[in-house]
Biopython code that builds the backbone (N, CA, C, O; Angstrom):
import numpy as np
from Bio.PDB.StructureBuilder import StructureBuilder

atoms = [
    (1, "MET", "N", (295.373, 193.754, 235.468)),
    (1, "MET", "CA", (294.836, 194.561, 236.304)),
    (1, "MET", "C", (294.070, 195.751, 236.041)),
    (1, "MET", "O", (292.886, 195.906, 236.343)),
    (2, "ALA", "N", (294.924, 196.703, 235.375)),
    (2, "ALA", "CA", (294.421, 198.263, 234.641)),
    (2, "ALA", "C", (293.327, 197.552, 233.813)),
    (2, "ALA", "O", (292.244, 197.889, 234.293)),
    (3, "GLN", "N", (293.213, 197.004, 233.136)),
    (3, "GLN", "CA", (291.987, 196.513, 232.133)),
    (3, "GLN", "C", (290.858, 196.156, 233.008)),
    (3, "GLN", "O", (289.730, 196.434, 232.602)),
    (4, "ALA", "N", (290.977, 195.666, 233.977)),
    (4, "ALA", "CA", (289.866, 195.239, 234.892)),
    (4, "ALA", "C", (289.387, 196.236, 235.484)),
    (4, "ALA", "O", (288.188, 196.476, 235.628)),
    (5, "ALA", "N", (290.309, 196.886, 235.869)),
    (5, "ALA", "CA", (289.640, 198.507, 236.771)),
    (5, "ALA", "C", (289.028, 199.174, 235.577)),
    (5, "ALA", "O", (287.955, 199.763, 235.710)),
    (6, "LEU", "N", (289.665, 199.120, 234.366)),
    (6, "LEU", "CA", (289.097, 200.191, 233.652)),
    (6, "LEU", "C", (287.697, 199.555, 233.154)),
    (6, "LEU", "O", (286.856, 200.436, 232.974)),
    (7, "GLY", "N", (287.262, 198.325, 232.901)),
    (7, "GLY", "CA", (286.417, 197.569, 232.658)),
    (7, "GLY", "C", (285.000, 197.669, 233.478)),
    (7, "GLY", "O", (283.830, 197.846, 233.139)),
    (8, "ARG", "N", (285.692, 197.465, 234.748)),
    (8, "ARG", "CA", (284.910, 197.730, 236.007)),
    (8, "ARG", "C", (284.225, 199.246, 236.252)),
    (8, "ARG", "O", (283.058, 199.430, 236.597)),
    (9, "ALA", "N", (285.205, 200.263, 235.997)),
    (9, "ALA", "CA", (284.578, 201.438, 235.816)),
    (9, "ALA", "C", (283.854, 202.021, 234.802)),
    (9, "ALA", "O", (283.157, 203.013, 235.015)),
    (10, "ARG", "N", (283.973, 201.375, 233.455)),
    (10, "ARG", "CA", (283.029, 201.703, 232.368)),
    (10, "ARG", "C", (281.538, 201.098, 232.502)),
    (10, "ARG", "O", (280.532, 201.532, 231.940)),
    (11, "ASP", "N", (281.635, 199.940, 233.419)),
    (11, "ASP", "CA", (280.482, 199.168, 233.616)),
    (11, "ASP", "C", (279.883, 199.933, 234.871)),
    (11, "ASP", "O", (278.940, 199.359, 235.416)),
    (12, "GLY", "N", (280.251, 201.022, 235.356)),
    (12, "GLY", "CA", (279.383, 201.466, 236.382)),
    (12, "GLY", "C", (279.962, 201.264, 237.862)),
    (12, "GLY", "O", (279.399, 201.790, 238.822)),
    (13, "GLY", "N", (281.073, 200.503, 237.999)),
    (13, "GLY", "CA", (281.520, 199.732, 239.250)),
    (13, "GLY", "C", (282.351, 200.837, 240.262)),
    (13, "GLY", "O", (282.686, 200.531, 241.406)),
    (14, "GLY", "N", (282.615, 202.119, 239.670)),
    (14, "GLY", "CA", (283.542, 202.984, 240.524)),
    (14, "GLY", "C", (284.813, 203.003, 240.226)),
    (14, "GLY", "O", (285.344, 202.166, 239.496)),
    (15, "PRO", "N", (285.409, 203.970, 240.774)),
    (15, "PRO", "CA", (286.882, 203.982, 240.371)),
    (15, "PRO", "C", (287.714, 203.128, 241.034)),
    (15, "PRO", "O", (287.126, 202.214, 241.612)),
    (16, "ALA", "N", (288.976, 203.147, 241.132)),
    (16, "ALA", "CA", (289.958, 202.281, 241.501)),
    (16, "ALA", "C", (291.336, 202.938, 241.492)),
    (16, "ALA", "O", (291.618, 203.742, 240.604)),
    (17, "LEU", "N", (292.330, 202.572, 242.597)),
    (17, "LEU", "CA", (293.433, 202.629, 242.449)),
    (17, "LEU", "C", (294.528, 201.857, 241.996)),
    (17, "LEU", "O", (294.677, 200.681, 242.329)),
    (18, "ILE", "N", (295.314, 202.481, 241.237)),
    (18, "ILE", "CA", (296.250, 201.568, 240.486)),
    (18, "ILE", "C", (297.619, 202.249, 240.801)),
    (18, "ILE", "O", (297.831, 203.392, 240.396)),
    (19, "GLU", "N", (298.473, 201.616, 241.460)),
    (19, "GLU", "CA", (299.665, 201.910, 242.086)),
    (19, "GLU", "C", (300.743, 201.765, 240.999)),
    (19, "GLU", "O", (301.021, 200.616, 240.657)),
    (20, "ALA", "N", (301.391, 202.807, 240.407)),
    (20, "ALA", "CA", (302.379, 202.645, 239.153)),
    (20, "ALA", "C", (303.621, 202.914, 239.572)),
    (20, "ALA", "O", (304.005, 204.082, 239.628)),
    (21, "LEU", "N", (304.452, 201.836, 239.938)),
    (21, "LEU", "CA", (306.201, 202.139, 240.490)),
    (21, "LEU", "C", (306.916, 202.793, 239.288)),
    (21, "LEU", "O", (307.000, 202.120, 238.261)),
    (22, "THR", "N", (307.394, 203.931, 239.309)),
    (22, "THR", "CA", (308.071, 204.194, 238.671)),
    (22, "THR", "C", (309.546, 204.915, 239.157)),
    (22, "THR", "O", (309.744, 204.918, 240.371)),
    (23, "TYR", "N", (310.335, 205.374, 238.494)),
    (23, "TYR", "CA", (311.971, 205.413, 238.638)),
    (23, "TYR", "C", (312.541, 206.577, 237.792)),
    (23, "TYR", "O", (312.476, 206.671, 236.566)),
    (24, "ARG", "N", (313.045, 207.346, 238.558)),
    (24, "ARG", "CA", (313.617, 208.734, 237.726)),
    (24, "ARG", "C", (315.084, 208.222, 237.247)),
    (24, "ARG", "O", (315.979, 207.978, 238.056)),
    (25, "HIS", "N", (315.226, 208.086, 235.847)),
    (25, "HIS", "CA", (316.276, 207.489, 235.597)),
    (25, "HIS", "C", (317.665, 208.615, 235.472)),
    (25, "HIS", "O", (318.810, 208.226, 235.241)),
    (26, "GLY", "N", (317.326, 209.867, 235.653)),
    (26, "GLY", "CA", (318.408, 210.826, 235.651)),
    (26, "GLY", "C", (318.592, 211.670, 236.882)),
    (26, "GLY", "O", (318.032, 211.167, 237.856)),
    (27, "GLY", "N", (318.937, 212.301, 237.020)),
    (27, "GLY", "CA", (319.309, 213.212, 238.369)),
    (27, "GLY", "C", (317.912, 214.250, 238.482)),
    (27, "GLY", "O", (317.008, 214.186, 237.649)),
    (28, "HIS", "N", (317.897, 215.080, 239.493)),
    (28, "HIS", "CA", (316.565, 216.166, 239.797)),
    (28, "HIS", "C", (316.355, 217.327, 238.537)),
    (28, "HIS", "O", (315.305, 217.859, 238.175)),
    (29, "SER", "N", (317.594, 217.492, 238.069)),
    (29, "SER", "CA", (317.466, 218.631, 236.712)),
    (29, "SER", "C", (319.055, 218.274, 236.079)),
    (29, "SER", "O", (319.916, 217.505, 236.505)),
    (30, "ARG", "N", (319.038, 219.101, 234.987)),
    (30, "ARG", "CA", (320.201, 219.093, 234.073)),
    (30, "ARG", "C", (321.506, 218.961, 235.015)),
    (30, "ARG", "O", (322.419, 218.145, 234.890)),
    (31, "ALA", "N", (321.339, 220.139, 236.153)),
    (31, "ALA", "CA", (322.719, 220.358, 237.137)),
    (31, "ALA", "C", (322.905, 219.136, 237.827)),
    (31, "ALA", "O", (324.030, 219.000, 238.307)),
    (32, "ASP", "N", (321.995, 218.087, 238.028)),
    (32, "ASP", "CA", (322.021, 217.161, 238.928)),
    (32, "ASP", "C", (322.323, 216.164, 238.059)),
    (32, "ASP", "O", (321.488, 215.909, 237.191)),
    (33, "PRO", "N", (323.679, 215.331, 238.113)),
    (33, "PRO", "CA", (323.981, 214.125, 237.421)),
    (33, "PRO", "C", (323.395, 213.117, 238.199)),
    (33, "PRO", "O", (323.221, 212.137, 237.474)),
    (34, "GLY", "N", (323.080, 212.946, 239.142)),
    (34, "GLY", "CA", (322.221, 211.784, 239.882)),
    (34, "GLY", "C", (323.440, 210.569, 240.060)),
    (34, "GLY", "O", (323.192, 209.409, 239.732)),
    (35, "LYS", "N", (324.441, 210.868, 240.475)),
    (35, "LYS", "CA", (325.361, 209.837, 240.809)),
    (35, "LYS", "C", (325.640, 209.299, 242.253)),
    (35, "LYS", "O", (326.578, 208.685, 242.762)),
    (36, "TYR", "N", (324.245, 209.858, 242.780)),
    (36, "TYR", "CA", (323.978, 209.214, 244.048)),
    (36, "TYR", "C", (323.449, 207.762, 244.088)),
    (36, "TYR", "O", (323.413, 207.115, 245.135)),
    (37, "ARG", "N", (323.126, 207.385, 243.138)),
    (37, "ARG", "CA", (322.530, 205.724, 243.231)),
    (37, "ARG", "C", (323.275, 205.262, 242.409)),
    (37, "ARG", "O", (323.747, 205.865, 241.446)),
    (38, "PRO", "N", (323.524, 203.692, 242.835)),
    (38, "PRO", "CA", (324.594, 202.802, 242.362)),
    (38, "PRO", "C", (324.044, 202.405, 240.922)),
    (38, "PRO", "O", (322.858, 202.172, 240.690)),
    (39, "ASP", "N", (325.169, 202.358, 239.902)),
    (39, "ASP", "CA", (324.694, 202.270, 238.542)),
    (39, "ASP", "C", (324.231, 200.942, 238.402)),
    (39, "ASP", "O", (323.569, 200.967, 237.364)),
    (40, "THR", "N", (324.199, 199.495, 238.985)),
    (40, "THR", "CA", (323.727, 198.602, 238.912)),
    (40, "THR", "C", (322.348, 198.711, 239.055)),
    (40, "THR", "O", (321.636, 197.965, 238.382)),
    (41, "GLU", "N", (321.821, 199.572, 239.872)),
    (41, "GLU", "CA", (320.413, 200.052, 240.346)),
    (41, "GLU", "C", (319.758, 200.952, 239.085)),
    (41, "GLU", "O", (318.602, 200.754, 238.710)),
    (42, "VAL", "N", (320.390, 201.686, 238.645)),
    (42, "VAL", "CA", (319.713, 202.350, 237.431)),
    (42, "VAL", "C", (319.724, 201.301, 236.067)),
    (42, "VAL", "O", (318.722, 201.105, 235.379)),
    (43, "ARG", "N", (320.956, 200.720, 235.840)),
    (43, "ARG", "CA", (320.629, 199.670, 235.044)),
    (43, "ARG", "C", (319.217, 199.137, 234.995)),
    (43, "ARG", "O", (318.261, 199.256, 234.229)),
    (44, "GLU", "N", (319.502, 198.435, 236.239)),
    (44, "GLU", "CA", (318.340, 197.342, 236.503)),
    (44, "GLU", "C", (316.718, 198.249, 236.059)),
    (44, "GLU", "O", (315.759, 197.789, 235.439)),
    (45, "TRP", "N", (316.840, 199.204, 236.461)),
    (45, "TRP", "CA", (315.294, 200.075, 236.020)),
    (45, "TRP", "C", (315.488, 200.412, 234.627)),
    (45, "TRP", "O", (314.479, 200.343, 233.925)),
    (46, "MET", "N", (316.316, 200.681, 234.208)),
    (46, "MET", "CA", (316.487, 200.979, 232.982)),
    (46, "MET", "C", (316.305, 199.930, 231.645)),
    (46, "MET", "O", (316.154, 200.114, 230.437)),
    (47, "ALA", "N", (316.409, 198.655, 232.583)),
    (47, "ALA", "CA", (315.895, 197.238, 231.906)),
    (47, "ALA", "C", (314.590, 196.916, 231.756)),
    (47, "ALA", "O", (314.177, 196.040, 230.996)),
    (48, "ARG", "N", (313.686, 197.848, 232.718)),
    (48, "ARG", "CA", (312.281, 197.477, 233.104)),
    (48, "ARG", "C", (311.515, 199.019, 232.370)),
    (48, "ARG", "O", (310.308, 199.244, 232.461)),
    (49, "ASP", "N", (312.401, 199.854, 231.737)),
    (49, "ASP", "CA", (311.423, 201.091, 231.144)),
    (49, "ASP", "C", (310.708, 200.698, 229.857)),
    (49, "ASP", "O", (311.221, 200.428, 228.771)),
    (50, "PRO", "N", (309.175, 200.723, 230.260)),
    (50, "PRO", "CA", (308.356, 200.562, 229.474)),
    (50, "PRO", "C", (308.101, 200.898, 228.194)),
    (50, "PRO", "O", (307.202, 200.314, 227.590)),
    (51, "LEU", "N", (308.923, 201.977, 227.536)),
    (51, "LEU", "CA", (308.696, 202.495, 226.331)),
    (51, "LEU", "C", (309.680, 201.517, 225.379)),
    (51, "LEU", "O", (309.104, 200.923, 224.467)),
    (52, "PRO", "N", (310.604, 201.387, 225.478)),
    (52, "PRO", "CA", (311.496, 200.143, 224.972)),
    (52, "PRO", "C", (311.095, 198.733, 224.806)),
    (52, "PRO", "O", (311.245, 197.991, 223.835)),
    (53, "ALA", "N", (310.599, 198.538, 225.858)),
    (53, "ALA", "CA", (310.111, 197.074, 226.286)),
    (53, "ALA", "C", (308.868, 196.607, 225.354)),
    (53, "ALA", "O", (308.753, 195.530, 224.769)),
    (54, "TYR", "N", (307.773, 197.939, 225.373)),
    (54, "TYR", "CA", (306.513, 197.724, 224.438)),
    (54, "TYR", "C", (307.026, 197.773, 222.841)),
    (54, "TYR", "O", (306.411, 197.143, 221.981)),
    (55, "ARG", "N", (308.182, 198.560, 222.530)),
    (55, "ARG", "CA", (308.410, 198.793, 221.345)),
    (55, "ARG", "C", (309.074, 197.408, 220.855)),
    (55, "ARG", "O", (309.036, 197.280, 219.631)),
    (56, "ALA", "N", (309.527, 196.604, 221.386)),
    (56, "ALA", "CA", (310.219, 195.269, 221.289)),
    (56, "ALA", "C", (309.005, 194.438, 221.247)),
    (56, "ALA", "O", (309.022, 193.661, 220.292)),
    (57, "VAL", "N", (308.069, 194.369, 221.909)),
    (57, "VAL", "CA", (306.702, 193.580, 221.914)),
    (57, "VAL", "C", (306.004, 193.973, 220.705)),
    (57, "VAL", "O", (305.400, 193.050, 220.160)),
    (58, "LEU", "N", (305.931, 195.151, 220.128)),
    (58, "LEU", "CA", (305.277, 195.482, 218.734)),
    (58, "LEU", "C", (305.814, 195.322, 217.771)),
    (58, "LEU", "O", (305.213, 195.276, 216.697)),
    (59, "ALA", "N", (307.570, 195.144, 217.927)),
    (59, "ALA", "CA", (308.545, 194.718, 216.652)),
    (59, "ALA", "C", (308.135, 193.117, 216.638)),
    (59, "ALA", "O", (308.066, 192.482, 215.586)),
    (60, "GLY", "N", (307.864, 192.527, 217.981)),
    (60, "GLY", "CA", (308.004, 190.922, 217.842)),
    (60, "GLY", "C", (306.710, 190.626, 217.216)),
    (60, "GLY", "O", (306.603, 189.424, 216.971)),
    (61, "ARG", "N", (305.660, 191.350, 216.867)),
    (61, "ARG", "CA", (304.406, 191.074, 216.614)),
    (61, "ARG", "C", (304.450, 191.274, 215.221)),
    (61, "ARG", "O", (303.578, 190.693, 214.574)),
    (62, "GLY", "N", (305.285, 191.978, 214.600)),
    (62, "GLY", "CA", (305.379, 192.255, 213.504)),
    (62, "GLY", "C", (305.191, 193.821, 212.693)),
    (62, "GLY", "O", (305.048, 194.018, 211.486)),
    (63, "VAL", "N", (305.238, 194.650, 213.618)),
    (63, "VAL", "CA", (305.004, 196.149, 213.258)),
    (63, "VAL", "C", (306.653, 196.523, 212.690)),
    (63, "VAL", "O", (307.714, 196.213, 213.233)),
    (64, "ASP", "N", (306.445, 197.245, 211.491)),
    (64, "ASP", "CA", (307.469, 197.534, 210.883)),
    (64, "ASP", "C", (308.292, 198.925, 211.879)),
    (64, "ASP", "O", (307.837, 199.992, 212.293)),
    (65, "PRO", "N", (309.562, 198.339, 211.981)),
    (65, "PRO", "CA", (310.379, 199.555, 212.530)),
    (65, "PRO", "C", (310.375, 200.699, 212.188)),
    (65, "PRO", "O", (310.468, 201.689, 212.913)),
    (66, "ALA", "N", (310.257, 200.645, 210.947)),
    (66, "ALA", "CA", (310.012, 202.350, 210.317)),
    (66, "ALA", "C", (308.685, 203.250, 210.771)),
    (66, "ALA", "O", (308.565, 204.469, 210.894)),
    (67, "ALA", "N", (307.751, 202.180, 210.968)),
    (67, "ALA", "CA", (306.263, 202.831, 211.604)),
    (67, "ALA", "C", (306.683, 203.127, 212.766)),
    (67, "ALA", "O", (306.514, 204.326, 212.991)),
    (68, "LEU", "N", (307.237, 202.477, 213.750)),
    (68, "LEU", "CA", (307.737, 202.817, 215.365)),
    (68, "LEU", "C", (308.618, 204.160, 215.431)),
    (68, "LEU", "O", (308.513, 205.015, 216.311)),
    (69, "ASP", "N", (309.494, 204.192, 214.358)),
    (69, "ASP", "CA", (310.553, 205.168, 214.143)),
    (69, "ASP", "C", (309.559, 206.650, 213.997)),
    (69, "ASP", "O", (309.703, 207.680, 214.655)),
    (70, "ALA", "N", (308.641, 206.403, 213.034)),
    (70, "ALA", "CA", (307.468, 207.466, 212.612)),
    (70, "ALA", "C", (307.049, 207.985, 213.899)),
    (70, "ALA", "O", (307.163, 209.154, 214.268)),
    (71, "ILE", "N", (306.468, 206.846, 214.666)),
    (71, "ILE", "CA", (305.789, 207.379, 215.745)),
    (71, "ILE", "C", (306.326, 208.232, 216.885)),
    (71, "ILE", "O", (305.884, 209.177, 217.538)),
    (72, "ASP", "N", (307.480, 207.511, 216.868)),
    (72, "ASP", "CA", (308.769, 208.504, 217.921)),
    (72, "ASP", "C", (309.073, 209.812, 217.533)),
    (72, "ASP", "O", (309.282, 210.788, 218.253)),
    (73, "GLY", "N", (309.074, 209.703, 216.072)),
    (73, "GLY", "CA", (309.445, 210.973, 215.826)),
    (73, "GLY", "C", (308.295, 212.141, 215.590)),
    (73, "GLY", "O", (308.502, 213.354, 215.628)),
    (74, "ASN", "N", (307.165, 211.550, 215.364)),
    (74, "ASN", "CA", (306.091, 212.440, 215.455)),
    (74, "ASN", "C", (305.650, 213.010, 217.030)),
    (74, "ASN", "O", (304.964, 214.008, 217.246)),
    (75, "ALA", "N", (306.177, 212.188, 217.948)),
    (75, "ALA", "CA", (306.093, 212.410, 219.484)),
    (75, "ALA", "C", (307.025, 213.542, 219.827)),
    (75, "ALA", "O", (306.834, 214.524, 220.546)),
    (76, "ARG", "N", (307.907, 213.226, 219.250)),
    (76, "ARG", "CA", (309.305, 214.341, 219.712)),
    (76, "ARG", "C", (308.869, 215.344, 219.228)),
    (76, "ARG", "O", (308.907, 216.354, 219.931)),
    (77, "GLU", "N", (308.273, 215.439, 217.800)),
    (77, "GLU", "CA", (307.992, 216.829, 217.171)),
    (77, "GLU", "C", (307.021, 217.475, 217.634)),
    (77, "GLU", "O", (306.991, 218.649, 217.262)),
    (78, "ALA", "N", (305.869, 217.012, 218.594)),
    (78, "ALA", "CA", (304.971, 217.548, 219.050)),
    (78, "ALA", "C", (305.430, 217.881, 220.512)),
    (78, "ALA", "O", (304.855, 218.875, 220.956)),
    (79, "VAL", "N", (306.193, 217.382, 221.243)),
    (79, "VAL", "CA", (306.716, 217.996, 222.386)),
    (79, "VAL", "C", (307.541, 218.944, 222.180)),
    (79, "VAL", "O", (307.597, 219.822, 223.042)),
    (80, "ASP", "N", (308.225, 219.021, 221.247)),
    (80, "ASP", "CA", (309.572, 220.117, 220.873)),
    (80, "ASP", "C", (308.555, 221.468, 220.386)),
    (80, "ASP", "O", (308.770, 222.639, 220.698)),
    (81, "GLN", "N", (307.451, 220.989, 219.580)),
    (81, "GLN", "CA", (306.487, 222.223, 219.195)),
    (81, "GLN", "C", (306.086, 222.962, 220.216)),
    (81, "GLN", "O", (306.310, 224.168, 220.319)),
    (82, "ALA", "N", (305.212, 221.982, 221.364)),
    (82, "ALA", "CA", (304.598, 222.617, 222.517)),
    (82, "ALA", "C", (305.456, 223.437, 223.488)),
    (82, "ALA", "O", (305.035, 224.370, 224.173)),
    (83, "THR", "N", (306.867, 222.915, 223.458)),
    (83, "THR", "CA", (307.746, 223.157, 224.071)),
    (83, "THR", "C", (307.987, 224.880, 223.810)),
    (83, "THR", "O", (307.902, 225.819, 224.601)),
    (84, "GLU", "N", (308.293, 224.837, 222.463)),
    (84, "GLU", "CA", (308.583, 226.158, 221.838)),
    (84, "GLU", "C", (307.182, 227.153, 222.118)),
    (84, "GLU", "O", (307.298, 228.281, 222.597)),
    (85, "GLU", "N", (305.855, 226.553, 221.743)),
    (85, "GLU", "CA", (304.947, 227.525, 221.914)),
    (85, "GLU", "C", (304.723, 228.148, 223.437)),
    (85, "GLU", "O", (304.398, 229.299, 223.726)),
    (86, "ALA", "N", (304.945, 227.247, 224.150)),
    (86, "ALA", "CA", (305.011, 227.537, 225.604)),
    (86, "ALA", "C", (306.327, 228.673, 225.768)),
    (86, "ALA", "O", (306.155, 229.681, 226.453)),
    (87, "LYS", "N", (307.308, 228.478, 225.256)),
    (87, "LYS", "CA", (308.341, 229.411, 225.752)),
    (87, "LYS", "C", (308.023, 230.813, 225.100)),
    (87, "LYS", "O", (308.377, 231.913, 225.527)),
    (88, "ALA", "N", (307.270, 230.533, 223.960)),
    (88, "ALA", "CA", (307.001, 232.060, 223.007)),
    (88, "ALA", "C", (305.696, 232.700, 223.714)),
    (88, "ALA", "O", (305.470, 233.907, 223.625)),
    (89, "GLY", "N", (304.925, 231.893, 224.361)),
    (89, "GLY", "CA", (303.857, 232.516, 224.943)),
    (89, "GLY", "C", (303.969, 233.191, 225.991)),
    (89, "GLY", "O", (305.048, 233.069, 226.571)),
    (90, "PRO", "N", (302.954, 234.104, 226.594)),
    (90, "PRO", "CA", (302.821, 235.259, 227.488)),
    (90, "PRO", "C", (302.924, 234.313, 228.770)),
    (90, "PRO", "O", (302.316, 233.244, 228.819)),
    (91, "PRO", "N", (303.777, 234.804, 229.855)),
    (91, "PRO", "CA", (303.833, 234.017, 231.098)),
    (91, "PRO", "C", (302.303, 234.024, 231.940)),
    (91, "PRO", "O", (301.595, 235.021, 232.082)),
    (92, "PRO", "N", (302.021, 232.704, 232.425)),
    (92, "PRO", "CA", (300.648, 232.800, 232.859)),
    (92, "PRO", "C", (300.182, 233.930, 234.337)),
    (92, "PRO", "O", (300.995, 234.370, 235.150)),
    (93, "ARG", "N", (299.150, 234.107, 234.341)),
    (93, "ARG", "CA", (298.531, 235.114, 235.269)),
    (93, "ARG", "C", (299.108, 234.352, 236.646)),
    (93, "ARG", "O", (299.221, 233.136, 236.807)),
    (94, "LEU", "N", (299.371, 235.198, 237.397)),
    (94, "LEU", "CA", (299.740, 234.498, 238.788)),
    (94, "LEU", "C", (298.252, 234.106, 239.533)),
    (94, "LEU", "O", (298.173, 233.713, 240.697)),
    (95, "GLU", "N", (297.556, 234.219, 238.982)),
    (95, "GLU", "CA", (295.985, 233.997, 240.027)),
    (95, "GLU", "C", (295.623, 232.375, 239.796)),
    (95, "GLU", "O", (294.997, 231.554, 240.467)),
    (96, "LEU", "N", (296.267, 232.327, 238.626)),
    (96, "LEU", "CA", (296.123, 230.837, 238.041)),
    (96, "LEU", "C", (296.841, 229.938, 238.592)),
    (96, "LEU", "O", (296.671, 228.784, 238.198)),
    (97, "ALA", "N", (297.727, 230.167, 239.532)),
    (97, "ALA", "CA", (298.856, 229.225, 239.968)),
    (97, "ALA", "C", (297.906, 228.287, 241.025)),
    (97, "ALA", "O", (298.193, 227.093, 241.105)),
    (98, "GLY", "N", (297.026, 228.701, 241.658)),
    (98, "GLY", "CA", (296.734, 227.847, 242.632)),
    (98, "GLY", "C", (295.297, 227.340, 241.907)),
    (98, "GLY", "O", (294.390, 227.045, 242.684)),
    (99, "THR", "N", (295.084, 227.243, 240.698)),
    (99, "THR", "CA", (293.793, 226.560, 240.186)),
    (99, "THR", "C", (294.074, 225.157, 239.676)),
    (99, "THR", "O", (295.103, 224.810, 239.096)),
    (100, "ASN", "N", (292.990, 224.371, 239.976)),
    (100, "ASN", "CA", (293.159, 222.849, 239.374)),
    (100, "ASN", "C", (294.349, 222.101, 240.355)),
    (100, "ASN", "O", (294.904, 221.064, 239.993)),
    (101, "VAL", "N", (294.568, 222.590, 241.284)),
    (101, "VAL", "CA", (295.646, 222.054, 242.229)),
    (101, "VAL", "C", (294.798, 221.184, 243.034)),
    (101, "VAL", "O", (295.120, 220.001, 243.143)),
    (102, "TRP", "N", (293.986, 221.528, 243.482)),
    (102, "TRP", "CA", (293.115, 220.624, 244.581)),
    (102, "TRP", "C", (291.669, 219.954, 244.012)),
    (102, "TRP", "O", (291.355, 220.527, 242.969)),
    (103, "ALA", "N", (290.927, 219.151, 244.306)),
    (103, "ALA", "CA", (289.745, 218.409, 244.044)),
    (103, "ALA", "C", (288.748, 219.646, 243.776)),
    (103, "ALA", "O", (288.173, 219.669, 242.688)),
    (104, "ASP", "N", (288.596, 220.307, 244.373)),
    (104, "ASP", "CA", (287.602, 221.601, 244.187)),
    (104, "ASP", "C", (287.998, 222.770, 243.555)),
    (104, "ASP", "O", (287.485, 223.857, 243.819)),
    (105, "GLY", "N", (289.023, 222.589, 242.604)),
    (105, "GLY", "CA", (289.337, 223.550, 241.959)),
    (105, "GLY", "C", (290.467, 224.761, 242.294)),
    (105, "GLY", "O", (291.265, 225.326, 241.546)),
    (106, "GLY", "N", (290.171, 224.933, 243.869)),
    (106, "GLY", "CA", (291.186, 226.154, 244.309)),
    (106, "GLY", "C", (291.467, 225.783, 245.654)),
    (106, "GLY", "O", (291.088, 224.795, 246.284)),
    (107, "ASN", "N", (292.332, 226.916, 246.057)),
    (107, "ASN", "CA", (292.792, 226.917, 247.494)),
    (107, "ASN", "C", (292.403, 227.765, 248.638)),
    (107, "ASN", "O", (292.817, 227.770, 249.797)),
    (108, "ALA", "N", (291.374, 228.591, 247.952)),
    (108, "ALA", "CA", (291.021, 229.817, 248.992)),
    (108, "ALA", "C", (290.563, 229.315, 250.098)),
    (108, "ALA", "O", (290.794, 230.237, 250.880)),
    (109, "TRP", "N", (289.930, 228.249, 250.880)),
    (109, "TRP", "CA", (289.527, 227.825, 251.861)),
    (109, "TRP", "C", (290.516, 227.258, 252.712)),
    (109, "TRP", "O", (290.242, 226.862, 253.845)),
    (110, "ARG", "N", (291.943, 227.187, 252.088)),
    (110, "ARG", "CA", (292.911, 226.419, 253.086)),
    (110, "ARG", "C", (293.544, 227.907, 253.568)),
    (110, "ARG", "O", (294.217, 227.935, 254.598)),
    (111, "ASN", "N", (293.352, 228.934, 252.928)),
    (111, "ASN", "CA", (294.107, 230.363, 253.563)),
    (111, "ASN", "C", (293.377, 230.972, 254.742)),
    (111, "ASN", "O", (293.814, 231.989, 255.280)),
]
sb = StructureBuilder()
sb.init_structure("model")
sb.init_model(0)
sb.init_chain("A")
sb.init_seg("    ")
for serial, (resi, resn, name, xyz) in enumerate(atoms, 1):
    if name == "N":
        sb.init_residue(resn, " ", resi, " ")
    sb.init_atom(name, np.array(xyz, "f"), 0.0, 1.0, " ", f" {name:<3s}", serial, name[0])
structure = sb.get_structure()
């Protein structure tokens, strides 16, 4: 479905809405253990997690597990580096808080 929508958009057919059903595996924060959901529900959604599922597809198609491990490692390193850069950087200017939140780029007309 996504590929068809992408092809239609690239061919000038306009935008499409794609609904992606997601599930938060853990709690809302580190302080929230998320124990308010049944363990069976969490296990069922974890079994549908697309990252390990696609890794299994790639491995089944002959992609070397070491190459997949390297991709995972590179992604984790990039996230860790970006996190450290963000923590070390200056705090954002307050006037930026309302930018790029709405389609028109600002919230001034709503106030």
